[in-house]
The first five atom37 places (N, CA, C, CB, O) and aatype in JSON, in Angstrom:
{
  "aatype": [12, 15, 3, 15, 11, 8, 16, 14, 7, 14, 17, 8, 18, 15, 7, 19, 3, 0, 10, 14, 1, 19, 1, 19, 2, 1, 6, 8, 15, 7, 16, 16, 7, 13, 10, 9, 0, 3, 4, 2, 2, 15, 8, 10, 7, 7, 6, 0, 19, 0, 2, 0, 11, 10, 9, 0, 0, 0, 14, 6, 10, 10, 6, 0, 10, 11, 7, 12, 9, 8, 19, 19, 1, 11, 10, 14, 2, 9, 3, 0, 18, 14, 10, 17, 6, 6, 19, 6, 16, 0, 4, 2, 0, 0, 5, 15, 15, 19, 0, 11, 0, 11, 7],
  "atom_mask": [
    [1, 1, 1, 1, 1],
    [1, 1, 1, 1, 1],
    [1, 1, 1, 1, 1],
    [1, 1, 1, 1, 1],
    [1, 1, 1, 1, 1],
    [1, 1, 1, 1, 1],
    [1, 1, 1, 1, 1],
    [1, 1, 1, 1, 1],
    [1, 1, 1, 0, 1],
    [1, 1, 1, 1, 1],
    [1, 1, 1, 1, 1],
    [1, 1, 1, 1, 1],
    [1, 1, 1, 1, 1],
    [1, 1, 1, 1, 1],
    [1, 1, 1, 0, 1],
    [1, 1, 1, 1, 1],
    [1, 1, 1, 1, 1],
    [1, 1, 1, 1, 1],
    [1, 1, 1, 1, 1],
    [1, 1, 1, 1, 1],
    [1, 1, 1, 1, 1],
    [1, 1, 1, 1, 1],
    [1, 1, 1, 1, 1],
    [1, 1, 1, 1, 1],
    [1, 1, 1, 1, 1],
    [1, 1, 1, 1, 1],
    [1, 1, 1, 1, 1],
    [1, 1, 1, 1, 1],
    [1, 1, 1, 1, 1],
    [1, 1, 1, 0, 1],
    [1, 1, 1, 1, 1],
    [1, 1, 1, 1, 1],
    [1, 1, 1, 0, 1],
    [1, 1, 1, 1, 1],
    [1, 1, 1, 1, 1],
    [1, 1, 1, 1, 1],
    [1, 1, 1, 1, 1],
    [1, 1, 1, 1, 1],
    [1, 1, 1, 1, 1],
    [1, 1, 1, 1, 1],
    [1, 1, 1, 1, 1],
    [1, 1, 1, 1, 1],
    [1, 1, 1, 1, 1],
    [1, 1, 1, 1, 1],
    [1, 1, 1, 0, 1],
    [1, 1, 1, 0, 1],
    [1, 1, 1, 1, 1],
    [1, 1, 1, 1, 1],
    [1, 1, 1, 1, 1],
    [1, 1, 1, 1, 1],
    [1, 1, 1, 1, 1],
    [1, 1, 1, 1, 1],
    [1, 1, 1, 1, 1],
    [1, 1, 1, 1, 1],
    [1, 1, 1, 1, 1],
    [1, 1, 1, 1, 1],
    [1, 1, 1, 1, 1],
    [1, 1, 1, 1, 1],
    [1, 1, 1, 1, 1],
    [1, 1, 1, 1, 1],
    [1, 1, 1, 1, 1],
    [1, 1, 1, 1, 1],
    [1, 1, 1, 1, 1],
    [1, 1, 1, 1, 1],
    [1, 1, 1, 1, 1],
    [1, 1, 1, 1, 1],
    [1, 1, 1, 0, 1],
    [1, 1, 1, 1, 1],
    [1, 1, 1, 1, 1],
    [1, 1, 1, 1, 1],
    [1, 1, 1, 1, 1],
    [1, 1, 1, 1, 1],
    [1, 1, 1, 1, 1],
    [1, 1, 1, 1, 1],
    [1, 1, 1, 1, 1],
    [1, 1, 1, 1, 1],
    [1, 1, 1, 1, 1],
    [1, 1, 1, 1, 1],
    [1, 1, 1, 1, 1],
    [1, 1, 1, 1, 1],
    [1, 1, 1, 1, 1],
    [1, 1, 1, 1, 1],
    [1, 1, 1, 1, 1],
    [1, 1, 1, 1, 1],
    [1, 1, 1, 1, 1],
    [1, 1, 1, 1, 1],
    [1, 1, 1, 1, 1],
    [1, 1, 1, 1, 1],
    [1, 1, 1, 1, 1],
    [1, 1, 1, 1, 1],
    [1, 1, 1, 1, 1],
    [1, 1, 1, 1, 1],
    [1, 1, 1, 1, 1],
    [1, 1, 1, 1, 1],
    [1, 1, 1, 1, 1],
    [1, 1, 1, 1, 1],
    [1, 1, 1, 1, 1],
    [1, 1, 1, 1, 1],
    [1, 1, 1, 1, 1],
    [1, 1, 1, 1, 1],
    [1, 1, 1, 1, 1],
    [1, 1, 1, 1, 1],
    [1, 1, 1, 0, 1]
  ],
  "atom_positions": [
    [[0.75, 6.54, -11.11], [-0.34, 6.89, -10.76], [-1.03, 8.18, -10.93], [-0.29, 6.65, -9.79], [-0.88, 8.88, -9.93]],
    [[-1.74, 8.74, -11.85], [-1.8, 9.67, -12.56], [-2.9, 10.36, -11.73], [-1.96, 9.34, -13.98], [-2.9, 11.58, -11.66]],
    [[-3.88, 9.58, -11.08], [-4.88, 10.13, -10.47], [-4.51, 10.06, -8.93], [-6.17, 9.46, -10.88], [-5.5, 10.12, -8.2]],
    [[-3.52, 9.97, -8.4], [-3.04, 10.13, -7.09], [-2.25, 11.15, -6.66], [-2.44, 9.18, -6.78], [-1.37, 11.57, -7.41]],
    [[-2.43, 11.66, -5.5], [-1.66, 12.71, -4.87], [-0.4, 12.45, -4.19], [-2.42, 13.28, -3.98], [0.47, 13.31, -4.05]],
    [[-0.31, 11.33, -3.82], [0.64, 10.97, -2.96], [2.18, 10.75, -3.84], [0.05, 9.63, -2.18], [2.26, 10.86, -5.07]],
    [[3.17, 10.47, -3.07], [4.62, 10.23, -3.68], [4.55, 9.16, -4.49], [5.76, 9.97, -2.68], [4.21, 8.18, -3.83]],
    [[4.73, 8.91, -5.65], [4.55, 7.66, -6.4], [5.59, 6.63, -5.94], [4.67, 7.91, -7.94], [6.54, 7.07, -5.29]],
    [[5.54, 5.35, -6.19], [6.17, 4.31, -5.76], [7.18, 3.94, -6.7], [0.0, 0.0, 0.0], [7.18, 4.41, -7.83]],
    [[8.2, 3.0, -6.26], [8.24, 2.38, -5.42], [8.88, 2.97, -4.05], [8.7, 1.43, -5.92], [9.77, 3.81, -4.0]],
    [[8.28, 2.4, -3.06], [9.02, 3.0, -1.7], [9.59, 1.93, -1.32], [8.16, 3.63, -0.47], [9.13, 0.82, -1.6]],
    [[10.88, 2.15, -0.49], [11.84, 1.25, 0.24], [11.64, 1.2, 1.74], [13.26, 1.7, -0.03], [11.14, 2.17, 2.3]],
    [[12.01, 0.13, 2.43], [12.2, 0.02, 3.58], [13.64, 0.33, 3.9], [11.76, -1.14, 3.93], [14.34, -0.63, 3.57]],
    [[14.26, 1.21, 4.35], [15.23, 1.49, 4.46], [16.23, 1.09, 5.76], [14.99, 2.53, 4.2], [17.42, 1.38, 5.82]],
    [[15.57, 0.47, 6.65], [16.3, 0.05, 7.67], [16.49, 1.02, 8.97], [0.0, 0.0, 0.0], [16.1, 2.19, 9.04]],
    [[17.15, 0.32, 9.97], [16.79, 1.04, 11.22], [18.52, 2.01, 11.18], [16.37, -0.34, 12.89], [19.63, 1.52, 10.93]],
    [[18.24, 3.27, 11.48], [19.63, 4.11, 11.51], [20.09, 4.66, 13.15], [19.38, 5.62, 10.43], [19.25, 4.68, 14.05]],
    [[21.18, 4.98, 13.31], [21.62, 5.09, 14.32], [20.7, 5.75, 15.47], [22.68, 5.63, 14.04], [21.09, 5.48, 16.6]],
    [[19.76, 6.42, 15.4], [18.74, 6.76, 16.45], [17.67, 5.71, 16.43], [18.11, 8.19, 16.21], [16.83, 5.95, 15.55]],
    [[17.44, 4.71, 17.06], [16.49, 3.61, 16.88], [15.37, 3.92, 16.07], [16.01, 3.13, 18.1], [14.31, 3.74, 16.66]],
    [[15.26, 4.42, 14.7], [14.08, 4.63, 14.2], [14.13, 3.88, 12.85], [13.76, 6.1, 14.14], [15.13, 3.27, 12.46]],
    [[13.12, 3.98, 12.27], [12.99, 3.0, 10.9], [12.5, 4.01, 9.96], [11.83, 1.57, 10.98], [11.72, 4.92, 10.25]],
    [[13.11, 3.76, 8.64], [12.76, 4.66, 7.59], [12.13, 4.12, 6.39], [13.85, 5.33, 7.2], [12.38, 2.95, 6.11]],
    [[11.36, 4.78, 5.63], [10.87, 4.22, 4.43], [11.04, 5.61, 3.42], [9.2, 3.56, 4.63], [10.57, 6.73, 3.61]],
    [[11.93, 5.08, 2.23], [12.28, 6.24, 1.55], [11.93, 5.78, 0.07], [13.84, 6.72, 1.81], [11.66, 4.62, -0.24]],
    [[11.99, 6.87, -0.8], [11.76, 6.65, -2.18], [13.15, 7.11, -2.94], [10.41, 7.51, -2.67], [13.73, 8.16, -2.65]],
    [[13.54, 6.36, -3.76], [14.65, 6.62, -4.63], [14.42, 7.74, -5.55], [14.97, 5.45, -5.38], [13.37, 7.81, -6.19]],
    [[15.27, 8.54, -5.65], [15.19, 9.85, -6.68], [16.7, 9.99, -7.4], [14.8, 11.47, -5.72], [17.74, 10.25, -6.81]],
    [[16.55, 9.79, -8.6], [17.83, 9.84, -9.55], [18.9, 9.04, -8.9], [18.39, 11.37, -9.81], [20.04, 9.47, -8.76]],
    [[18.52, 7.94, -8.54], [19.6, 6.83, -7.84], [20.16, 7.1, -6.68], [0.0, 0.0, 0.0], [21.29, 6.66, -6.49]],
    [[19.56, 7.82, -5.74], [19.76, 8.0, -4.55], [18.63, 8.0, -3.66], [20.39, 8.98, -4.48], [17.54, 8.09, -4.22]],
    [[18.64, 7.92, -2.24], [17.54, 7.83, -1.59], [17.16, 9.38, -1.47], [17.7, 7.01, -0.27], [17.95, 10.16, -0.92]],
    [[15.91, 9.82, -2.0], [15.81, 11.05, -1.98], [14.63, 11.59, -1.24], [0.0, 0.0, 0.0], [14.62, 12.77, -0.87]],
    [[13.62, 10.77, -1.01], [12.09, 11.37, -0.49], [12.06, 10.48, 0.75], [10.54, 11.11, -1.66], [12.13, 9.26, 0.66]],
    [[11.96, 11.02, 1.69], [11.69, 10.3, 3.09], [9.89, 10.21, 3.2], [12.47, 11.4, 4.56], [9.12, 11.16, 3.3]],
    [[9.63, 9.07, 3.16], [8.25, 8.86, 3.34], [7.48, 8.73, 4.81], [8.05, 7.7, 2.65], [6.42, 9.19, 5.24]],
    [[8.4, 7.97, 5.32], [7.83, 7.56, 6.9], [8.93, 7.67, 7.74], [7.2, 5.96, 7.12], [9.99, 7.42, 7.16]],
    [[9.02, 7.97, 8.95], [9.87, 7.94, 9.64], [9.16, 7.31, 11.18], [10.5, 9.31, 9.52], [8.4, 7.99, 11.87]],
    [[9.49, 6.18, 11.45], [8.85, 5.43, 12.58], [9.74, 5.59, 13.78], [8.64, 3.89, 12.23], [10.44, 4.67, 14.21]],
    [[9.69, 6.68, 14.26], [10.56, 7.04, 15.22], [10.03, 6.42, 16.65], [10.69, 8.62, 15.19], [9.8, 7.18, 17.59]],
    [[9.86, 5.12, 16.75], [9.08, 4.79, 17.96], [9.97, 3.48, 18.61], [7.37, 4.39, 17.54], [9.62, 2.31, 18.45]],
    [[11.0, 3.85, 19.26], [12.06, 2.95, 19.68], [11.51, 1.7, 20.62], [13.15, 3.83, 20.46], [11.96, 0.55, 20.62]],
    [[10.52, 2.18, 21.37], [9.85, 1.32, 22.2], [8.89, 0.34, 21.61], [9.2, 2.06, 23.08], [8.37, -0.53, 22.31]],
    [[8.61, 0.46, 20.16], [8.07, -0.52, 19.68], [8.82, -1.62, 19.06], [7.3, -0.08, 18.97], [8.35, -2.69, 18.65]],
    [[10.06, -1.23, 19.02], [10.86, -2.3, 18.61], [10.64, -3.11, 17.12], [0.0, 0.0, 0.0], [10.67, -2.38, 16.13]],
    [[10.46, -4.35, 16.95], [10.18, -4.86, 15.78], [8.67, -4.46, 15.27], [0.0, 0.0, 0.0], [8.42, -4.64, 14.08]],
    [[7.68, -3.94, 16.13], [6.88, -3.37, 15.56], [6.76, -2.33, 14.54], [6.49, -3.18, 16.23], [6.0, -2.25, 13.58]],
    [[7.93, -1.35, 15.09], [8.14, -0.3, 13.9], [8.91, -0.66, 12.92], [8.69, 0.92, 14.26], [8.9, 0.1, 11.95]],
    [[9.66, -1.7, 12.86], [10.01, -2.39, 11.53], [8.91, -2.91, 10.82], [10.92, -3.49, 11.71], [8.93, -2.68, 9.61]],
    [[7.87, -3.61, 11.29], [6.82, -4.08, 10.61], [6.07, -3.22, 10.18], [6.17, -4.83, 11.19], [5.53, -3.43, 9.09]],
    [[5.86, -2.18, 10.77], [4.98, -0.84, 10.33], [5.53, -0.05, 9.1], [4.95, 0.28, 11.58], [4.89, 0.47, 8.18]],
    [[7.16, -0.11, 9.38], [7.74, 0.55, 8.16], [7.74, -0.25, 6.93], [9.11, 0.94, 8.41], [7.62, 0.33, 5.84]],
    [[7.86, -1.56, 6.99], [7.78, -2.52, 5.75], [6.32, -2.25, 5.23], [8.04, -4.24, 6.16], [6.2, -1.98, 4.04]],
    [[5.08, -2.33, 6.13], [4.02, -2.01, 5.7], [3.63, -0.77, 4.87], [3.49, -2.09, 6.6], [2.8, -0.85, 3.96]],
    [[4.17, 0.24, 5.16], [4.28, 1.56, 4.7], [4.83, 1.41, 3.06], [5.34, 2.42, 5.76], [4.29, 1.79, 2.03]],
    [[5.84, 0.87, 3.24], [6.78, 0.66, 2.2], [6.1, 0.18, 1.02], [7.83, -0.25, 2.59], [6.21, 0.71, -0.08]],
    [[5.18, -1.19, 1.35], [4.49, -1.98, 0.49], [3.03, -1.19, 0.04], [4.28, -3.41, 1.25], [2.11, -1.74, -0.55]],
    [[3.07, 0.15, 0.42], [1.62, 0.76, 0.26], [1.44, 0.99, -1.32], [1.43, 2.31, 1.14], [0.39, 0.63, -1.86]],
    [[2.32, 1.5, -1.94], [1.84, 1.61, -3.45], [1.58, 0.55, -4.17], [2.68, 2.22, -4.24], [0.73, 0.6, -5.06]],
    [[2.42, -0.84, -3.84], [2.15, -1.59, -4.63], [0.82, -2.35, -4.16], [3.27, -2.29, -4.87], [0.11, -2.84, -5.04]],
    [[0.47, -2.46, -2.88], [-0.92, -2.86, -2.35], [-1.95, -2.09, -3.08], [-1.1, -2.6, -0.8], [-2.94, -2.63, -3.56]],
    [[-1.71, -0.9, -3.15], [-2.83, -0.17, -3.64], [-3.16, -0.43, -5.17], [-2.57, 1.28, -3.41], [-4.3, -0.58, -5.62]],
    [[-1.85, -0.45, -5.97], [-2.06, -0.97, -7.47], [-2.77, -2.43, -7.55], [-0.55, -1.1, -8.24], [-3.61, -2.74, -8.39]],
    [[-2.29, -3.21, -6.56], [-2.75, -4.88, -6.79], [-4.36, -4.73, -6.19], [-1.56, -6.28, -5.65], [-5.24, -5.47, -6.62]],
    [[-4.58, -3.9, -5.34], [-6.16, -3.79, -5.12], [-6.9, -3.16, -6.31], [-6.5, -2.88, -3.82], [-7.98, -3.69, -6.57]],
    [[-6.53, -2.15, -7.07], [-7.23, -1.9, -8.3], [-7.21, -2.63, -9.34], [-6.97, -0.91, -8.72], [-8.08, -2.59, -10.21]],
    [[-6.05, -3.5, -9.39], [-5.98, -4.46, -10.54], [-7.16, -5.79, -10.21], [0.0, 0.0, 0.0], [-7.83, -6.55, -10.91]],
    [[-6.99, -5.62, -8.98], [-7.93, -6.97, -8.59], [-9.7, -6.59, -8.7], [-7.51, -7.48, -6.7], [-10.58, -7.34, -9.12]],
    [[-9.81, -5.29, -8.22], [-11.32, -4.82, -8.63], [-11.58, -4.9, -9.98], [-11.65, -3.38, -8.29], [-12.55, -5.49, -10.46]],
    [[-10.66, -4.29, -10.63], [-10.87, -4.4, -12.45], [-11.27, -5.74, -12.9], [-9.37, -4.1, -13.4], [-12.3, -6.03, -13.5]],
    [[-10.2, -6.63, -12.46], [-10.52, -7.85, -13.07], [-11.75, -8.58, -12.75], [-9.55, -8.63, -12.85], [-12.42, -9.23, -13.55]],
    [[-12.02, -8.41, -11.34], [-13.41, -8.99, -10.94], [-14.6, -8.51, -11.6], [-13.67, -8.77, -9.55], [-15.44, -9.26, -12.1]],
    [[-14.68, -7.12, -11.62], [-15.8, -6.38, -12.22], [-16.24, -6.67, -13.61], [-15.49, -5.04, -12.19], [-17.35, -6.57, -14.12]],
    [[-14.78, -7.16, -14.22], [-15.18, -7.43, -15.73], [-15.38, -9.12, -16.13], [-13.88, -6.75, -16.72], [-15.3, -9.6, -17.27]],
    [[-15.65, -9.85, -14.87], [-15.56, -11.19, -15.27], [-17.2, -11.62, -15.51], [-14.71, -12.12, -14.07], [-18.15, -11.36, -14.77]],
    [[-17.19, -12.37, -16.82], [-18.62, -12.47, -17.39], [-19.47, -13.6, -16.5], [-18.54, -12.93, -19.08], [-19.13, -14.76, -16.24]],
    [[-20.72, -12.87, -16.13], [-21.58, -13.7, -15.19], [-21.12, -13.81, -13.97], [-21.78, -14.97, -15.59], [-21.53, -14.82, -13.4]],
    [[-20.39, -13.12, -13.34], [-19.76, -13.11, -11.99], [-21.06, -13.08, -10.96], [-18.69, -11.73, -11.79], [-20.86, -13.46, -9.8]],
    [[-22.27, -12.68, -11.32], [-23.2, -12.63, -10.36], [-23.69, -14.05, -10.28], [-24.26, -11.6, -10.63], [-24.29, -14.38, -9.25]],
    [[-23.53, -14.9, -11.2], [-24.0, -16.33, -11.28], [-23.13, -17.09, -10.38], [-23.94, -16.94, -12.74], [-23.59, -18.2, -10.11]],
    [[-21.94, -16.79, -9.8], [-20.92, -17.25, -9.07], [-21.49, -17.79, -7.9], [-19.95, -16.27, -8.81], [-22.02, -16.92, -7.21]],
    [[-21.57, -19.09, -7.38], [-21.8, -19.4, -5.97], [-21.46, -18.53, -4.84], [-21.2, -20.46, -5.73], [-22.2, -18.48, -3.86]],
    [[-20.33, -17.81, -4.92], [-20.09, -16.99, -3.72], [-19.93, -15.7, -4.06], [-18.99, -17.38, -2.96], [-19.02, -15.01, -3.6]],
    [[-21.01, -15.19, -5.07], [-20.84, -13.74, -5.55], [-21.08, -12.79, -4.27], [-21.97, -13.37, -6.81], [-20.37, -11.8, -4.07]],
    [[-22.02, -13.12, -3.5], [-22.23, -12.09, -2.31], [-21.13, -11.65, -1.45], [-23.16, -12.62, -1.37], [-21.06, -10.51, -0.98]],
    [[-19.97, -12.87, -1.19], [-18.66, -12.55, -0.5], [-17.68, -11.7, -1.58], [-17.92, -14.05, 0.01], [-17.04, -10.71, -1.23]],
    [[-17.66, -12.22, -2.87], [-16.85, -11.63, -3.88], [-17.24, -10.02, -3.75], [-17.18, -12.33, -5.41], [-16.46, -9.11, -3.48]],
    [[-18.65, -9.91, -4.03], [-19.1, -8.64, -3.86], [-18.59, -7.47, -2.82], [-20.3, -8.87, -3.64], [-18.19, -6.32, -3.02]],
    [[-18.78, -8.32, -1.55], [-18.3, -7.42, -0.43], [-17.07, -7.25, -0.41], [-18.59, -7.79, 0.79], [-16.7, -6.13, -0.08]],
    [[-16.09, -8.19, -0.72], [-14.61, -8.08, -0.56], [-14.38, -6.85, -1.67], [-13.72, -9.67, -0.92], [-13.69, -5.87, -1.41]],
    [[-15.09, -7.06, -2.98], [-14.66, -5.75, -4.0], [-15.0, -4.51, -3.41], [-15.41, -5.74, -5.47], [-14.25, -3.53, -3.45]],
    [[-16.28, -4.52, -2.78], [-16.7, -2.97, -2.37], [-15.55, -2.47, -1.18], [-18.52, -2.92, -1.63], [-15.02, -1.36, -1.22]],
    [[-15.27, -3.51, -0.11], [-14.25, -3.4, 0.64], [-13.03, -2.67, 0.2], [-13.97, -4.53, 0.96], [-12.54, -1.63, 0.65]],
    [[-12.58, -3.55, -0.9], [-11.3, -3.04, -1.51], [-11.55, -1.78, -2.23], [-10.68, -4.07, -2.48], [-10.59, -1.0, -2.25]],
    [[-12.62, -1.41, -2.83], [-13.0, -0.22, -3.49], [-12.84, 1.07, -2.48], [-14.5, -0.4, -4.03], [-12.27, 2.15, -2.64]],
    [[-13.59, 0.52, -1.35], [-13.51, 1.59, -0.29], [-11.89, 1.97, 0.42], [-14.56, 1.01, 0.94], [-11.7, 3.08, 0.92]],
    [[-11.09, 1.2, 0.4], [-9.79, 1.09, 0.74], [-9.1, 1.94, -0.17], [-9.32, -0.25, 0.74], [-8.34, 2.77, 0.31]],
    [[-9.27, 1.86, -1.7], [-8.71, 2.39, -2.62], [-9.16, 4.05, -2.4], [-9.11, 1.62, -3.96], [-8.3, 4.92, -2.31]],
    [[-10.39, 4.32, -2.34], [-11.0, 5.34, -2.21], [-10.31, 6.52, -1.04], [-12.33, 4.82, -1.94], [-10.06, 7.73, -1.13]],
    [[-10.14, 5.43, 0.14], [-9.6, 6.12, 1.46], [-8.0, 6.72, 1.28], [-9.63, 4.89, 2.76], [-7.51, 7.76, 1.71]],
    [[-7.37, 5.54, 0.39], [-5.94, 5.67, 0.13], [-5.96, 6.95, -0.88], [-5.24, 4.21, -0.55], [-4.99, 7.7, -0.87]],
    [[-6.88, 7.17, -1.61], [-6.61, 8.34, -2.62], [-7.02, 9.65, -1.94], [-7.47, 8.16, -4.05], [-6.83, 10.7, -2.55]],
    [[-7.59, 9.66, -0.71], [-8.05, 11.07, -0.32], [-9.23, 11.54, -0.87], [0.0, 0.0, 0.0], [-9.64, 12.67, -0.59]]
  ]
}
């Protein structure tokens, strides 16, 4: 992602360690190199794990949104599609989320 300032993916959910916390890492040179997130909220239990997994999926979700927007915007006669207003609303929301993620 040359237009992004964040650590490139893929990111990986790396589990719960000895201190009830959940980590998300990026591999670097075959080893776990970069700590992306440390969900150190033991009181959250399974919610911390779910948060970490969502964070780990972020780069893939961003790319999927960008790809979906690109494809939908190129569809011929898309404005004639019966659900065009809903599609346009969804694409605008996706574009806003992409912009927010890019900072």
